Every structure is written in structure tokens, then in C-alpha cells.
N, C-alpha and C positions, 0 to 999 in steps of 0.2 A: 792292114792290121785287123786281127779278129778280136772282137769284144765278146766276152762271155757273159751270159745272163746270170744274174744273181737272183735266187729265189728266196723271198722273205717268207718264213714260216714260224709259227709258234712251236714250242717244244712238243705240244700235243700233236700238231700237224706232222712234224718230223716222225714222231712215234707211229702215227697211222700209216705213213708212207713206208716205213721200215717193215711194218706188219704186212702190208700188201705185197711188198717185194719178197719177203720170206715166203708168203703163200704162193706167189707166182713161180718162184724158183723151186719150190718143193711140190706141194700137192697139185697145183694147176698143171705144171709140166708133166707130172706123173700120170695124171688122168688123161692128158692129151696124148701122151705116148701110147697108153692103152687103147685109146680110141683109134689112133693111127694103125696100130697093130691089128686090131679087130677088122678095120676097113680093108687093110691089105689082104687079110685072110679070106676075104670075100671074092678075091680073084681080080678080074679085069679092072684096072684102075681108071681107064679112059672114060667110063660112064658110071663111076661110083660116087654117088652124092655124099655118102658118109665120109669117104676119103677126102673129097673136096672140102667138106665142112670142117673136118679135123685139121686139114692143112691151113684153112683160113683162121681157125682158132689158134693154131700154133703161131701163125704170123702175128696175130693180135697180142698174144702172150709175150712173144719176144720183143715186139715193139714197145709194149708197156714196160717191160723189164728195162730196156735201154733208156726209156724216158725217165723212169724212177731213179735209175742209177745216176743219170745226168743231173737230175734235180738234187739228189742227196749229196752229190759231189760238189755242187755249187750253191749249197744252202747257206743262208744267213739266218741264224736263229734270232728271232725278235725277243728281246728281253721284255718280259711282262712286268710292267710297273706295279709297285705296291701302293702307289699314290692313287687313291680312289676319288680325288677331287677333280680330275679331268679325264676325258675319253682318250684312251690309248689302245693300241692293238693288244688283243688278248682279253679285253674287258667285256663284261656283259653290260649292256646298256638298255634301259627301258625308256622308250620315247612315246610321246602322245602326238598323234597327227592332229594339229590344231584345226578346229572347225569340222572335224570328221567324227569326233567321239570315239576314236580308235586308238588303242594303246598296243604297242608291240615291243617284244624283247628281242634283242639281237646280240650276237657276239661279233666283235670287230676282229677280223683276221686278215692275213695276207691273201693275195689274189688266188693262189693255187688251192687254198683251203676253203674258199668261199663256196657256200651252198645255201642259197636263200630259202630253199625248202626245209632246211635244217636250222634256220635262224642264224646262219653265219654269213655276214656280209663283208665284202672286201673293203679294205682301206682305200681302194682306188675307185670304188663305186660312187655315184653322185651323193648318196646319203652318207657313206663312209667318209668321204672327203669333207662334207659339210660339218659333221659332228666331231671330227678329229680335233683333239686338244680343247674341246669346249667343256664347260662345267655344268653341274646340275643346276637346273632352272633356266639355262640358256634356251632361247627360242631362235631357231635357224631356218632361213628360207633357202631352198635349193631347187634345181630343176631335175626331174627324174629322167630316166633313159628315154622316155617317150616325149620329153620336152614339157611335161606338165609341171607347173609351179606348185611346190608343196612347202608346208611349214611344219616343223616338229619342235616339240619342247622336250628337253632331256629331263626325265623324272628321276632316274637313279643310275648310278654307276657302281659296279662291283666286280 
């Protein structure tokens, strides 16, 4: 029996993936076809670095298209709660790292949308799991990916 993956995303995440798919199916493919045609026009393909690079790019584009289509076909849109009293997916959360004098803002999202450099953390990350369903004022201890014990206090949810 084959089990299919269900990908949990916010509506914002679904929209971003649809935009990326549209770009890949249109502009990215068109540019790649032009690059392939230019490389073919150079002659001998056996030692043509431009042709090899264009073929690799074509492979990357087609793989990503298939991946996005699979995700969008098996997506479960996470309903963003209007209840700002507890941490749920889709919420912006401000936390203070206790004892560090450091305050950070994060958006809690599904795994596929996570991008820590953009302030988006996964609901399956150690911090995401620790703060899920907690309220403003809660202080939570958790272990980071590196095994370090950390403590955060939830300052605000919106």
C-alpha cells in the first residue's frame, strides 16, 4: 500500500508555490530553450560546456516543476486561526530568549514554507513544537537542533 505525503501549507505558502510554478512553466522554460538553441548552434555538442549547462538547468527546472505539482496536488491548507490568544500556524510570534537579552520575531509555518533566514520557522522545529498552542506570557524550555537547552518567553502573538 502506498501512502501519499500530505503537505501542510498556509494559503500564503500555496500562493508562493503557484507563482514559482507559473514562472518555471513559462519564463524559465523559455529562457532555457533559448540557451539550448544557442548552444546547439555552436556546433559540436560533445565538448560544449554551454550545452551541458543548459541541459543541467533544464533537468533542474523539470524536476522542480514535478516537485511543485506533487506538493500542490497533495496540499492541505492550514486554516489560520483568528484567535490571537495562543500560538498556531500562520501566526507571528515575538519571543524573548530568557537570560540572553535577545528578542526575535518569527512566523510559524508548515515545514515546506520554513525559512529561518526570513523569520519563518516550522511547526516541526524544536522551537515551533515548543511554542505551539502556548499563550502570551508563557515561558517554555526546549532543546535546539544542536542539543542546547534554551528558554523562551512569548511576548506577543498576532
